[in-house]
C-alpha positions as CSV (number, residue, x, y, z in Angstrom):
1,M,205.5,126.7,-142.3
2,M,201.8,125.7,-142.6
3,N,200.6,122.1,-142.3
4,D,197.2,120.6,-141.7
5,D,197.3,121.7,-138.0
6,G,198.2,125.4,-138.7
7,F,201.3,127.4,-138.1
8,K,203.7,126.4,-135.3
9,I,204.6,129.2,-132.9
10,T,206.7,129.3,-129.7
11,L,205.0,130.8,-126.7
12,R,206.8,131.6,-123.4
13,V,204.7,131.5,-120.2
14,S,205.7,131.4,-116.6
15,Q,205.5,128.3,-114.4
16,E,202.4,129.8,-112.7
17,E,200.7,130.6,-116.0
18,I,201.3,127.1,-117.3
19,E,200.0,125.6,-114.0
20,A,196.9,127.8,-114.2
21,I,196.3,126.8,-117.8
22,D,196.7,123.1,-117.0
23,D,194.5,123.4,-113.9
24,F,191.8,125.2,-115.9
25,M,192.0,122.6,-118.8
26,R,191.8,119.7,-116.3
27,A,188.8,121.2,-114.6
28,K,187.0,121.8,-118.0
29,G,188.0,118.4,-119.4
30,V,190.2,119.9,-122.1
31,S,193.1,117.7,-123.1
32,N,194.9,119.5,-125.9
33,R,196.9,122.7,-125.1
34,S,197.1,123.8,-128.8
35,L,193.3,123.5,-129.3
36,F,192.8,125.3,-126.0
37,I,195.1,128.2,-126.9
38,R,193.6,128.5,-130.4
39,E,190.1,128.7,-128.8
40,V,191.2,131.2,-126.2
41,V,192.8,133.4,-128.9
42,S,189.7,133.1,-131.1
43,R,187.3,134.0,-128.3
44,Y,189.5,136.9,-127.2
45,I,189.5,138.4,-130.7
46,S,185.7,137.9,-131.1
47,E,185.1,139.5,-127.7
48,S,187.4,142.4,-128.4
49,E,185.6,143.0,-131.7
50,G,182.2,142.5,-130.0
51,S,183.2,144.9,-127.3
52,E,183.6,147.7,-129.8
53,E,180.2,147.0,-131.3
54,D,178.6,146.6,-127.9
55,S,179.9,150.0,-126.7
56,Q,178.6,151.6,-129.8
57,S,175.2,150.0,-129.6
58,N,174.8,150.0,-125.8
59,G,174.5,146.3,-125.9
60,I,175.7,143.8,-123.3
61,F,177.9,140.7,-123.6
62,V,176.9,137.6,-121.6
63,H,179.3,134.7,-121.1
64,L,177.6,131.3,-121.4
65,N,179.2,128.0,-120.4
66,D,179.7,125.1,-122.9
67,V,176.5,123.4,-121.8
68,H,174.4,126.5,-122.4
69,L,176.1,127.0,-125.8
70,Q,175.6,123.4,-126.8
71,A,171.9,123.5,-125.8
72,L,171.4,126.7,-127.8
73,Q,173.1,125.0,-130.8
74,Y,170.7,122.0,-130.5
75,L,167.8,124.4,-130.6
76,V,169.2,125.9,-133.8
77,D,169.7,122.5,-135.3
78,Q,166.1,121.5,-134.4
79,G,164.8,124.6,-136.1
80,V,163.5,126.2,-132.9
81,C,165.4,129.4,-133.7
82,L,167.6,130.9,-136.4
83,N,170.6,131.4,-134.2
84,P,171.5,131.4,-130.5
85,E,171.5,135.2,-130.2
86,E,167.9,135.4,-131.6
87,Y,166.7,132.8,-129.1
88,V,168.3,134.6,-126.1
89,R,166.7,137.9,-127.2
90,R,163.3,136.2,-127.5
91,C,163.7,134.7,-124.0
92,V,164.6,138.1,-122.5
93,T,161.7,139.7,-124.4
94,D,159.3,137.0,-123.1
95,K,160.4,137.7,-119.6
96,L,160.2,141.5,-119.9
97,L,157.0,141.8,-122.0
98,T,153.9,140.5,-120.4
99,K,151.2,138.9,-122.5
100,E,148.8,141.8,-121.7
101,A,151.4,144.3,-122.9
102,E,152.1,142.3,-126.0
103,E,148.4,142.1,-126.8
104,K,148.0,145.9,-126.2
105,A,151.0,146.6,-128.5
106,I,149.5,144.3,-131.2
107,N,146.1,146.0,-131.0
108,N,147.7,149.5,-131.0
109,A,149.8,148.6,-134.1
110,F,146.7,147.3,-135.9
111,E,144.7,150.4,-135.0
112,M,147.5,152.7,-136.2
113,A,147.7,150.7,-139.5
114,L,143.9,151.1,-139.9
115,T,144.0,154.8,-139.2
116,Q,146.9,155.3,-141.7
117,Q,145.0,153.3,-144.3
118,R,141.9,155.5,-143.8
119,M,144.0,158.6,-144.3
120,R,145.1,157.5,-147.8
């Protein structure tokens, strides 16, 4: 039966598993097992779907902690970036692409555009 909190299910876990869950939740400041398990299931599904996409596109998947994720969300909220993924890509690009290389690429792109325009 569905109520405002969702469907109720029964889950069997060992004593060791429940202790590990409780220890993890305590360490992370999570106080509600149901919310925790829903989040874990949701992330597992997202990561599993993402893994298929990543393997097809040769991408990588990086785990970020809650502080990093919240900071990225604040950047989105403030209009610094469109979404967290775009901002992380930009940060990586900024570290990999020097200003000189970027300027050279811009100049080359402009020269190529001029050359193509002249050929018309």
